C-alpha positions as CSV (number, residue, x, y, z in Angstrom):
1,X,74.4,73.9,97.1
2,X,77.7,74.8,98.6
3,X,78.7,78.3,98.7
4,X,82.0,79.5,99.6
5,X,81.6,83.1,100.8
6,X,84.5,85.0,101.2
7,X,84.8,88.7,100.7
8,X,87.5,91.0,101.6
9,X,87.4,94.4,103.6
10,X,84.9,96.7,102.1
11,X,87.2,100.0,102.8
12,X,85.1,103.0,104.6
13,X,82.7,100.5,106.0
14,X,83.0,97.3,106.4
15,X,85.9,95.0,107.9
16,X,86.3,91.6,106.3
17,X,85.0,89.9,108.8
18,X,82.0,92.0,108.7
19,X,81.3,92.0,105.7
20,X,81.6,88.2,105.6
21,X,78.9,88.3,107.8
22,X,76.5,90.3,106.1
23,X,76.7,88.6,102.9
24,X,76.6,85.1,104.8
25,X,73.6,86.5,106.3
26,X,71.7,87.4,103.6
27,X,72.2,84.6,101.5
28,X,71.0,82.5,104.3
29,X,68.0,84.1,103.9
30,X,66.9,84.1,100.6
31,X,68.7,80.3,100.0
32,X,68.2,78.8,103.6
33,X,68.9,75.5,101.9
34,X,72.1,76.2,100.8
35,X,75.4,75.1,102.9
36,X,77.5,78.2,103.3
37,X,81.6,78.0,104.0
38,X,82.8,81.5,105.5
39,X,86.1,82.9,105.1
40,X,87.3,86.7,104.9
41,X,90.1,87.6,102.8
42,X,93.0,89.8,102.9
43,X,95.6,90.5,100.0
44,X,97.6,92.2,102.9
45,X,95.5,95.1,103.4
46,X,93.0,96.0,105.7
47,X,91.0,92.7,106.9
48,X,94.7,90.4,107.3
49,X,94.0,89.9,110.9
50,X,90.2,89.0,110.2
51,X,91.6,86.2,107.2
52,X,94.0,84.7,109.9
53,X,92.4,84.5,112.8
54,X,88.2,85.3,112.5
55,X,86.3,82.7,114.1
56,X,83.5,81.1,111.5
57,X,80.5,80.5,113.9
58,X,77.2,78.4,113.1
59,X,74.6,81.1,111.3
60,X,76.8,83.7,109.8
61,X,78.1,84.8,113.0
62,X,81.9,85.6,112.7
63,X,83.6,86.4,116.2
64,X,85.1,89.8,117.0
65,X,87.8,88.1,118.9
66,X,90.3,85.3,117.2
67,X,89.7,81.7,116.9
68,X,93.2,81.5,116.2
69,X,96.1,83.5,118.1
70,X,95.6,86.1,120.7
71,X,95.1,89.8,119.5
72,X,97.3,92.5,121.2
73,X,96.5,95.8,121.3
74,X,99.3,98.9,121.3
75,X,99.4,102.0,121.6
76,X,101.7,103.8,118.3
77,X,102.2,107.0,116.7
78,X,98.8,107.7,114.0
79,X,99.9,109.0,110.4
80,X,100.5,112.7,112.1
81,X,101.9,111.7,115.1
82,X,98.9,111.1,117.0
83,X,98.5,108.3,119.3
84,X,96.3,105.5,117.8
85,X,95.6,101.7,119.0
86,X,96.9,99.3,116.8
87,X,96.4,95.7,116.7
88,X,99.1,92.3,116.5
89,X,97.7,88.7,115.9
90,X,100.1,86.5,117.4
91,X,100.2,82.9,116.0
92,X,102.3,81.6,118.9
93,X,105.5,83.4,118.1
94,X,104.3,84.9,114.4
95,X,103.3,88.2,114.8
96,X,100.9,89.6,111.8
97,X,100.0,93.2,111.5
98,X,98.1,95.6,108.8
99,X,100.0,98.6,108.3
100,X,97.0,100.2,107.7
101,X,96.0,100.2,111.4
102,X,98.9,102.3,112.2
103,X,99.0,104.7,109.4
104,X,95.9,103.6,107.3
105,X,93.6,107.0,105.6
106,X,90.9,106.0,108.1
107,X,93.1,107.1,110.9
108,X,92.7,110.8,109.2
109,X,89.1,110.7,109.2
110,X,87.8,114.1,106.9
111,X,91.2,115.6,107.1
112,X,93.5,114.7,104.0
113,X,97.1,114.9,104.6
114,X,99.0,113.3,101.9
115,X,102.7,114.8,102.1
116,X,102.7,115.1,105.5
117,X,101.6,111.4,106.7
118,X,104.2,109.1,107.4
119,X,104.9,105.3,108.4
120,X,106.5,105.5,111.9
121,X,103.7,103.7,113.6
122,X,104.2,100.5,111.5
123,X,107.8,100.7,112.6
124,X,106.8,101.0,115.9
125,X,104.7,98.0,115.8
126,X,107.6,95.8,114.2
127,X,109.7,96.7,116.8
128,X,107.0,96.1,119.6
129,X,106.5,92.7,118.0
130,X,110.6,92.0,117.9
131,X,110.9,93.2,121.3
132,X,108.4,90.5,122.3
133,X,110.1,87.9,120.9
134,X,108.5,87.2,117.8
135,X,110.5,85.0,115.4
136,X,108.6,85.9,112.0
137,X,106.8,88.9,111.5
138,X,103.8,89.7,108.5
139,X,103.2,93.1,107.5
140,X,100.3,93.6,105.7
141,X,100.5,96.4,103.2
142,X,97.5,98.4,101.9
143,X,95.1,101.4,102.5
144,X,98.0,103.8,104.0
145,X,97.6,107.2,103.8
146,X,101.2,107.8,103.4
147,X,103.6,108.1,100.9
148,X,106.9,108.3,102.6
149,X,108.7,105.1,100.9
150,X,108.8,103.6,104.9
151,X,111.2,106.0,105.8
152,X,109.2,106.8,108.5
153,X,109.1,102.9,109.6
154,X,112.9,103.1,109.5
155,X,113.3,105.5,111.8
156,X,112.2,103.4,114.3
157,X,115.4,101.8,113.6
158,X,117.7,104.2,114.0
159,X,117.7,105.0,109.6
160,X,118.3,108.9,109.7
161,X,116.8,110.8,106.2
162,X,118.8,114.1,106.1
163,X,118.9,117.6,104.0
164,X,122.0,119.2,102.6
165,X,122.3,120.7,105.5
166,X,122.6,117.4,107.8
167,X,119.1,118.0,109.5
168,X,116.7,115.5,109.4
169,X,113.4,115.5,107.5
170,X,110.4,116.1,108.3
171,X,108.4,113.5,108.4
172,X,106.2,112.5,105.3
173,X,107.0,111.9,101.7
174,X,106.5,115.8,100.6
175,X,110.0,116.6,102.1
176,X,111.8,113.3,100.5
177,X,112.9,115.7,97.4
178,X,115.3,117.2,99.8
179,X,116.8,114.5,100.7
180,X,120.8,114.7,100.7
181,X,122.0,111.6,102.3
182,X,121.0,108.5,104.4
183,X,122.6,107.1,107.4
184,X,121.7,103.4,107.8
185,X,120.2,101.8,111.2
186,X,119.4,98.1,111.8
187,X,117.9,95.8,109.4
188,X,116.5,93.6,111.7
189,X,115.4,90.7,109.0
190,X,119.6,90.5,109.1
191,X,120.5,89.8,112.4
192,X,118.9,86.3,112.0
193,X,116.3,86.3,115.1
194,X,113.1,86.6,112.9
195,X,111.8,86.1,109.7
196,X,110.1,89.1,108.4
197,X,107.9,89.2,105.3
198,X,105.5,92.5,103.8
199,X,102.6,91.0,101.9
200,X,101.9,93.5,99.1
201,X,98.5,94.3,98.0
202,X,99.2,94.7,94.6
203,X,101.7,94.7,92.4
204,X,102.5,98.0,91.8
205,X,106.2,99.5,91.4
206,X,107.6,102.4,93.2
207,X,108.4,104.6,90.5
208,X,107.2,105.8,87.1
209,X,103.7,106.1,85.4
210,X,102.4,103.1,87.2
211,X,104.4,104.0,90.2
212,X,103.2,104.4,93.8
213,X,102.6,108.3,93.8
214,X,100.9,108.7,90.4
215,X,98.4,105.9,90.8
216,X,97.4,106.0,94.5
217,X,98.2,109.7,95.4
218,X,95.1,111.0,94.1
219,X,93.4,108.6,96.5
220,X,95.1,109.9,99.6
221,X,94.0,113.6,98.7
222,X,97.0,114.5,96.7
223,X,96.6,117.2,94.3
224,X,98.4,117.1,90.5
225,X,101.2,119.1,91.8
226,X,101.7,117.2,95.2
227,X,101.3,113.8,92.8
228,X,104.2,115.4,90.9
229,X,105.9,116.5,94.5
230,X,105.6,113.0,95.8
231,X,106.6,111.4,92.5
232,X,110.1,113.7,92.7
233,X,110.4,112.5,96.1
234,X,110.4,108.6,95.5
235,X,112.3,109.0,92.9
236,X,115.2,110.9,94.8
237,X,114.8,108.4,97.7
238,X,115.4,105.4,95.2
239,X,118.6,107.7,94.1
240,X,120.0,107.9,97.4
241,X,119.3,104.1,98.3
242,X,121.2,103.2,95.3
243,X,123.9,105.4,96.2
244,X,124.2,105.3,99.9
245,X,123.5,101.5,100.4
246,X,124.6,100.0,97.4
247,X,122.9,98.6,93.7
248,X,120.9,95.9,96.3
249,X,118.9,98.9,97.5
250,X,118.2,100.3,94.5
251,X,117.1,97.2,92.8
252,X,114.5,96.7,95.3
253,X,112.4,99.8,94.4
254,X,112.0,98.5,90.7
255,X,110.1,95.6,92.0
256,X,106.4,94.7,91.6
257,X,104.9,95.6,95.1
258,X,107.5,98.0,96.3
259,X,105.2,100.9,95.6
260,X,102.5,99.4,97.8
261,X,101.2,101.4,100.4
262,X,103.1,104.5,99.3
263,X,106.4,102.5,98.8
264,X,106.4,100.6,102.1
265,X,106.8,98.0,100.0
266,X,110.0,98.8,99.1
267,X,111.2,100.2,102.3
268,X,110.5,96.8,104.3
269,X,112.5,95.3,101.8
270,X,115.5,97.8,102.4
271,X,115.1,99.0,106.1
272,X,113.9,96.2,107.5
273,X,115.2,93.3,105.1
274,X,111.8,91.6,104.6
275,X,110.8,89.6,101.5
276,X,108.5,91.2,99.4
277,X,105.7,88.7,98.1
278,X,102.1,89.1,96.7
279,X,99.8,89.2,99.5
280,X,96.9,87.6,97.9
281,X,98.6,84.4,97.2
282,X,100.3,84.1,100.9
283,X,97.0,84.3,102.0
284,X,95.1,82.1,100.0
285,X,97.8,79.3,100.6
286,X,97.3,80.4,104.3
287,X,93.8,79.7,104.6
288,X,94.0,76.6,102.4
289,X,91.5,78.5,100.1
290,X,92.0,75.7,97.3
291,X,90.8,73.4,99.2
292,X,87.8,75.0,100.4
293,X,87.0,75.7,96.5
294,X,87.2,72.1,95.8
295,X,83.9,71.8,98.0
296,X,82.2,74.9,96.2
297,X,79.9,74.8,93.7
298,X,79.4,78.7,94.4
299,X,81.9,81.3,95.0
300,X,80.5,85.0,96.4
301,X,82.9,87.0,97.2
302,X,83.2,91.4,97.1
303,X,85.2,94.5,97.7
304,X,84.1,98.0,98.9
305,X,84.8,99.3,95.1
306,X,86.0,97.5,91.7
307,X,88.2,99.8,90.2
308,X,91.5,99.4,88.0
309,X,93.5,98.4,90.7
310,X,91.3,95.3,91.5
311,X,93.1,93.5,88.8
312,X,96.8,94.8,90.1
313,X,97.4,91.7,92.4
314,X,94.0,92.3,94.7
315,X,92.3,89.5,96.2
316,X,89.0,89.5,95.0
317,X,90.5,89.1,90.9
318,X,92.8,86.0,92.7
319,X,89.4,84.5,93.8
320,X,87.7,85.1,90.6
321,X,90.5,83.9,88.4
322,X,91.0,80.7,91.0
323,X,87.1,80.2,90.4
324,X,87.2,80.6,86.9
325,X,89.8,78.0,86.6
326,X,88.7,75.2,89.0
327,X,84.9,75.7,86.6
328,X,83.2,76.7,89.9
329,X,80.5,79.9,89.8
330,X,81.5,83.2,90.8
331,X,79.4,86.0,92.3
332,X,80.7,89.5,92.4
333,X,79.4,92.3,95.4
334,X,80.7,95.9,95.6
335,X,79.6,99.1,96.5
336,X,81.0,100.7,93.6
337,X,82.0,99.5,90.2
338,X,84.4,101.9,88.6
339,X,86.0,99.6,86.1
340,X,84.9,97.1,83.6
341,X,84.2,93.8,85.7
342,X,85.5,90.7,84.7
343,X,83.9,89.4,81.8
344,X,81.2,86.8,82.3
345,X,80.6,87.5,86.0
346,X,77.8,88.3,87.8
347,X,78.1,91.8,89.2
348,X,75.7,92.9,91.9
349,X,76.6,96.7,93.2
350,X,75.6,98.9,95.5
351,X,75.2,101.7,93.1
352,X,77.9,104.0,94.2
353,X,77.1,103.5,97.8
354,X,79.3,102.9,100.9
355,X,77.4,99.6,101.5
356,X,77.0,99.3,105.9
357,X,75.9,95.7,106.7
358,X,72.3,95.9,106.2
359,X,72.9,97.2,102.7
360,X,75.6,94.5,101.7
361,X,73.0,92.1,103.2
362,X,70.2,92.9,101.6
363,X,72.7,92.8,98.3
364,X,73.5,89.2,99.1
365,X,70.0,88.4,99.3
366,X,69.1,89.9,95.8
367,X,72.3,88.2,94.1
368,X,71.1,84.6,95.8
369,X,67.8,85.4,94.6
370,X,69.2,85.8,91.0
371,X,70.2,81.9,90.8
372,X,68.5,78.9,90.3
373,X,71.3,76.9,90.4
374,X,75.1,77.3,90.1
375,X,75.6,77.2,86.3
376,X,73.4,80.2,86.1
377,X,76.6,82.5,87.5
378,X,79.2,80.7,85.1
């Protein structure tokens, strides 16, 4: 049997490459006769660099350094300003980065700062890539600690966000309700030197009941009152964008994915001149997923938690959808099952645990042991 092992990151415990390696070891231990192909995946959130640059080695090992391109580490401000080491994957003159490297929730540890966390480190990463001569920049969205609409990122390119007294607002989304005026800076995507693309990991809009603040604010530690404060700030930002920059800027806050990464999706489109695209489809095309799927009898995929957002543009749902359409059996592995899984898909979960590599390896072995042939998973 030919098996395609293709998880995304298990947030809080394993990166996409680590999860892929652990799952491959578990399947191989139980079914050594099966032929495995490994493909760590990302929808633009954490794991994007793994998906585009990780090596697929014999025996289920995936290299910690990319087999394609060059990995550069850059010191940038983290979500609260303290320096962190972030990465850029260089594929010739194409620069790929993950916003979570600079402003991710994991950068805060046990601390929660939903009102103060910002995206200034993402701006520093993009600026560094452009200064080094990148002709294309790919920004993976997702996993952020911030809900600032990309205003922190924009400051790296000279944008200013002022209150009624003409003073700069503090970093983060907590002060955006006091936004009185936007002073434009550079929009590097307009200069033609580089094509900038933002990869949205969800189709969440910026505003509304399904918007960035109300959907993801609680995951970032925001209380009910703080969620409404952040939602009001994003609404104020959208109003000022339309007023100070024109209707085109206001329209950019309404499309699918504009609420990704706390509104960084909209921010990339407006402040950088980036093209905002669904990350799952883009990554699957770049990694030739459909070609690999055509060779497979079984797909083993997974993520840290299957929840309401999984079907809102996430990579695992797209993998399942494509496998079903192709008539290929699927197994879903996850640490926690917080929402109804896709109908008819066998699910193996860690009973709410944050799985480490050994735990995920054991879960994969149990899943493989449950099948006698791929038809059992259909």
